C-alpha positions as CSV (number, residue, x, y, z in Angstrom):
1,M,132.2,73.6,111.3
2,S,134.1,75.4,108.4
3,R,135.0,79.0,108.5
4,Q,132.9,80.0,106.1
5,N,129.9,79.0,107.7
6,A,131.1,80.3,111.1
7,A,131.2,83.7,109.5
8,E,127.8,83.6,108.5
9,S,126.6,82.2,111.7
10,R,127.9,85.2,113.3
11,I,125.7,87.0,111.2
12,K,122.4,85.4,111.8
13,A,123.3,85.4,115.7
14,F,123.9,89.5,115.3
15,L,120.7,89.8,112.8
16,N,118.7,88.0,115.8
17,Y,120.0,90.2,118.5
18,L,118.8,93.2,116.0
19,I,115.6,92.1,116.1
20,V,115.0,90.8,119.7
21,Q,116.9,93.4,121.8
22,R,117.4,96.7,119.6
23,N,114.1,96.2,118.0
24,A,115.2,97.0,114.7
25,S,112.2,97.4,112.1
26,K,112.4,94.8,109.1
27,H,113.7,97.1,106.5
28,T,116.9,97.9,109.0
29,V,117.4,94.2,109.5
30,T,117.5,93.6,105.7
31,A,119.7,96.2,104.7
32,Y,122.1,95.2,107.5
33,E,122.3,91.5,106.2
34,K,122.8,92.6,102.4
35,D,125.4,94.7,103.4
36,L,127.4,91.7,105.1
37,Q,126.7,89.2,102.4
38,K,128.3,91.6,100.2
39,F,130.9,91.6,102.3
40,C,131.5,88.1,103.1
41,E,131.2,87.6,99.4
42,Y,134.3,90.3,98.5
43,A,136.2,88.3,101.8
44,G,135.8,85.2,99.9
45,K,135.8,81.4,101.0
46,G,137.7,81.1,104.8
47,L,136.6,83.8,105.9
48,D,137.9,84.4,109.7
49,W,136.3,88.1,110.8
50,R,139.3,88.4,113.7
51,R,141.8,88.4,110.6
52,I,140.0,91.5,108.9
53,D,141.7,94.5,109.1
54,H,140.9,98.1,107.9
55,Q,142.8,97.9,104.8
56,K,140.3,94.8,103.8
57,V,137.5,97.0,104.7
58,R,138.6,99.7,102.5
59,G,139.2,97.4,99.7
60,F,135.4,96.5,100.0
61,L,134.3,100.1,99.8
62,S,136.2,100.8,96.8
63,E,134.5,98.1,94.9
64,L,131.4,99.1,95.6
65,M,131.9,102.3,94.7
66,G,133.7,100.9,91.5
67,N,130.7,98.9,90.8
68,G,128.9,102.2,91.1
69,L,127.0,102.2,94.3
70,S,126.1,105.5,95.7
71,K,128.0,107.1,98.3
72,P,125.0,106.9,101.1
73,S,124.9,103.3,100.2
74,V,128.4,103.1,100.9
75,A,128.6,104.4,103.9
76,R,125.8,102.6,105.3
77,A,127.8,99.6,104.2
78,L,130.7,100.8,106.5
79,A,128.4,101.4,109.2
80,S,126.8,98.3,108.9
81,L,130.1,96.6,109.6
82,R,131.0,98.9,112.3
83,S,128.0,97.4,114.3
84,F,128.4,94.5,113.6
85,Y,131.9,94.8,114.7
86,K,130.7,96.7,117.8
87,W,128.4,93.7,118.8
88,M,130.8,91.4,118.1
89,G,133.6,92.9,120.6
90,R,131.1,93.0,123.0
91,E,130.3,89.5,123.0
92,G,134.4,88.8,123.3
93,L,134.4,87.2,119.4
94,V,136.9,89.8,118.0
95,E,139.5,92.0,120.2
96,Q,139.3,95.6,118.0
97,N,136.9,97.2,115.2
98,P,138.4,97.2,111.6
99,A,135.8,99.4,110.8
100,A,135.9,101.8,113.1
101,L,139.5,103.4,111.5
102,V,137.6,103.8,108.1
103,S,136.5,107.2,107.5
104,T,132.9,107.3,106.3
105,P,132.7,108.7,102.5
106,K,131.9,112.3,102.3
107,L,128.3,112.9,101.2
108,P,126.8,115.9,99.6
109,K,124.6,117.9,101.6
110,I,121.5,117.7,99.4
111,L,118.8,119.4,101.1
112,P,115.1,118.0,99.6
113,R,113.0,120.5,98.1
114,V,109.8,121.4,100.3
115,P,106.8,122.8,98.7
116,T,105.5,125.6,100.1
117,M,103.0,126.4,102.7
118,E,100.7,127.6,100.0
119,E,101.0,124.8,97.3
120,V,100.5,122.1,100.3
121,N,97.3,124.4,101.0
122,G,96.6,123.9,96.9
123,L,96.8,120.4,97.3
124,L,94.3,119.6,100.2
125,D,92.0,122.3,99.9
126,G,89.1,121.3,97.8
127,D,88.3,118.1,95.7
128,L,91.4,115.9,95.1
129,P,92.2,115.6,91.2
130,E,90.4,112.6,89.3
131,Q,94.0,110.8,89.8
132,A,92.5,110.1,93.4
133,A,91.2,106.6,92.8
134,F,89.8,106.5,96.4
135,P,89.1,110.0,97.6
136,A,88.2,109.9,101.1
137,R,91.0,107.5,101.9
138,D,93.8,109.4,99.8
139,R,92.6,112.7,101.9
140,V,93.2,111.1,105.2
141,I,96.5,109.8,103.5
142,F,97.6,113.3,102.3
143,E,96.3,114.8,106.4
144,L,98.0,112.5,108.3
145,L,101.7,112.8,106.1
146,Y,101.6,116.7,106.2
147,G,99.4,117.3,109.4
148,C,101.4,114.8,111.5
149,G,104.5,114.5,109.9
150,L,104.3,110.8,109.5
151,R,106.8,107.8,107.9
152,N,105.4,106.2,105.0
153,S,105.5,103.5,107.4
154,E,104.0,104.5,110.3
155,L,101.3,105.8,108.6
156,V,100.2,102.4,106.8
157,G,100.7,100.6,110.7
158,I,98.0,102.7,111.4
159,Q,95.3,100.6,113.3
160,L,92.1,101.8,114.4
161,D,92.5,101.7,117.9
162,D,95.5,103.5,117.4
163,I,93.0,106.8,117.1
164,G,92.2,108.5,120.4
165,W,89.5,110.5,119.6
166,S,88.5,111.1,123.5
167,N,92.2,113.1,123.8
168,E,92.9,113.6,120.0
169,V,96.0,112.0,119.7
170,I,97.1,108.8,117.5
171,R,99.7,106.4,118.7
172,V,102.4,106.3,116.0
173,R,104.5,103.3,116.1
174,G,108.1,104.7,114.9
175,K,111.6,103.4,114.3
176,G,112.7,100.5,116.4
177,K,109.1,100.1,117.3
178,K,109.1,102.8,119.3
179,E,105.7,104.6,120.5
180,R,104.6,108.2,120.2
181,L,101.6,110.0,121.0
182,S,101.1,112.4,117.9
183,P,98.5,115.4,118.1
184,L,95.3,114.5,115.8
185,G,94.6,117.8,114.3
186,D,90.8,119.1,113.0
187,A,91.8,118.5,109.4
188,A,92.9,115.1,109.8
189,A,90.2,114.6,112.2
190,V,87.1,115.0,109.8
191,A,88.9,113.5,106.8
192,I,89.0,110.4,109.3
193,R,85.6,110.6,110.0
194,Q,84.4,110.7,106.2
195,Y,86.6,108.1,105.7
196,L,85.3,105.4,107.9
197,P,82.2,105.1,106.5
198,E,83.3,104.0,102.9
199,R,85.9,102.1,104.4
200,Q,83.9,100.0,105.8
201,R,81.6,99.7,102.8
202,I,83.7,98.3,101.5
203,L,84.8,95.8,103.6
204,D,81.4,94.7,103.8
205,A,81.2,94.3,100.1
206,K,84.6,92.3,100.1
207,R,83.4,90.3,102.8
208,R,86.6,90.9,104.9
209,S,87.9,92.8,108.0
210,S,90.2,94.7,109.0
211,T,92.1,96.3,111.9
212,A,94.0,98.8,109.8
213,L,92.9,102.1,109.4
214,L,94.3,102.5,105.7
215,I,92.7,100.1,103.3
216,N,93.1,99.3,99.3
217,L,89.5,99.0,97.0
218,R,90.4,94.9,97.5
219,G,89.4,95.4,101.4
220,G,93.3,94.9,101.9
221,S,95.6,96.7,104.1
222,L,97.5,99.6,102.1
223,T,101.3,99.0,101.8
224,T,103.9,101.9,101.7
225,R,104.9,101.5,97.9
226,S,101.0,102.1,97.0
227,V,101.2,104.9,99.5
228,G,104.0,106.4,97.1
229,R,102.3,105.8,94.3
230,I,99.5,107.3,95.1
231,V,101.3,110.7,96.5
232,K,103.0,111.2,93.6
233,A,99.9,111.0,91.2
234,I,98.0,113.3,93.3
235,A,100.9,115.6,93.3
236,V,102.2,115.7,90.1
237,A,98.2,116.4,88.8
238,R,97.7,119.4,90.9
239,G,101.4,120.7,89.3
240,L,103.8,119.9,92.3
241,S,107.5,118.6,91.1
242,P,107.5,114.9,90.1
243,D,109.6,114.1,92.9
244,V,107.4,114.6,95.0
245,H,106.6,111.3,97.8
246,P,105.4,110.8,100.9
247,H,108.4,111.8,103.0
248,T,108.2,115.5,100.9
249,L,105.2,115.6,103.4
250,R,106.7,114.8,106.1
251,H,109.9,117.2,105.7
252,A,107.1,120.2,104.9
253,F,105.7,119.4,108.4
254,G,109.1,120.0,110.2
255,A,110.3,122.9,107.9
256,H,106.8,124.8,107.7
257,M,106.2,124.6,111.8
258,L,109.8,125.6,111.8
259,E,108.9,129.0,109.8
260,E,105.7,129.8,112.1
261,G,107.9,129.8,115.2
262,A,107.8,126.7,116.8
263,D,110.5,125.5,118.6
264,L,113.2,122.4,117.3
265,R,112.8,119.9,120.7
266,A,109.1,120.4,120.2
267,I,109.7,119.3,116.8
268,Q,112.0,116.6,117.8
269,E,109.2,115.2,119.8
270,L,106.5,115.6,117.2
271,L,108.5,113.5,114.6
272,G,110.1,110.9,116.5
273,H,113.5,112.0,116.2
274,E,116.1,109.9,118.0
275,R,119.0,112.9,117.9
276,L,118.1,116.7,117.9
277,S,121.0,116.9,115.3
278,T,118.3,115.7,112.6
279,T,115.8,118.0,113.4
280,Q,118.3,120.8,112.8
281,R,118.1,119.7,109.3
282,Y,115.3,121.9,109.2
283,T,116.8,124.8,110.2
284,Q,118.8,124.7,107.1
285,L,115.3,123.7,104.9
286,T,114.3,126.8,106.3
287,S,117.4,128.9,105.8
288,S,117.4,127.6,101.8
289,H,113.9,129.2,101.5
290,I,114.6,133.2,103.2
291,T,117.6,132.7,100.8
292,R,115.8,132.1,98.1
293,V,113.0,134.7,99.0
294,Y,115.6,137.3,99.7
295,D,116.9,136.7,96.4
296,A,113.7,136.6,94.6
297,T,112.2,140.0,96.0
298,H,115.0,142.0,97.5
299,P,115.9,145.0,95.2
300,R,120.0,145.0,96.2
301,A,119.9,141.0,96.0
302,K,121.1,140.7,92.8
């Protein structure tokens, strides 16, 4: 086996480890594979993972930046290399991790703008605008994204039997295929009950069957891309910023609960965050909101 083939076989074994033992999502595995393939192309023929040093890794990151890749994407590429080398170390394939000696590019702290409670309530109260092609379903989308703080991928992954009507919860499959139970609020429950008969009518008309909660007008399962288009079109029609996307509603869920007095640990559980530090971003979002209110209203602020 040539060195190049050996190098690529290591990557395949690592990706298989991510899938089988780490239960990594398809998106994560694809991202790691792309990053590692880019490094292979940069390193050239005859790549020997044991001979790579930290200067080679730095050169790779510099080339990515020179090609116009954003700092978050470069940071992710470095994280991919670190994880790959960490795995090879455990397998006894290398003696050191050169990527661990390279500093992560300093990322700008850009906090997403979160719609106010009034803006979200204005979006959900009353009938949806004409941009809603399937109003009953689209209301369920908004109620679950905001009412349960779901990720887009978690939303489209909900099956009919994931809804626990008796105990008012939804089983959610999060990152790494980890499951959690999310409370099913009254507004979301009402929206789902109103949607289910219309969902069944579409399936009957198309002579199809589906276990997915959310379907398109052809009777197929809804995709994350479709959810993104639906959320943006309806939000913009209601006067919200064009940069609104499904994750914006998840951010709003966390920030609004914090504003209303929920503790960080509870929000961490509801959002399915592995680390509390991730949830702590919502304290920054809330602080930003408080600062804007102060600047706009206090007579001594200016």
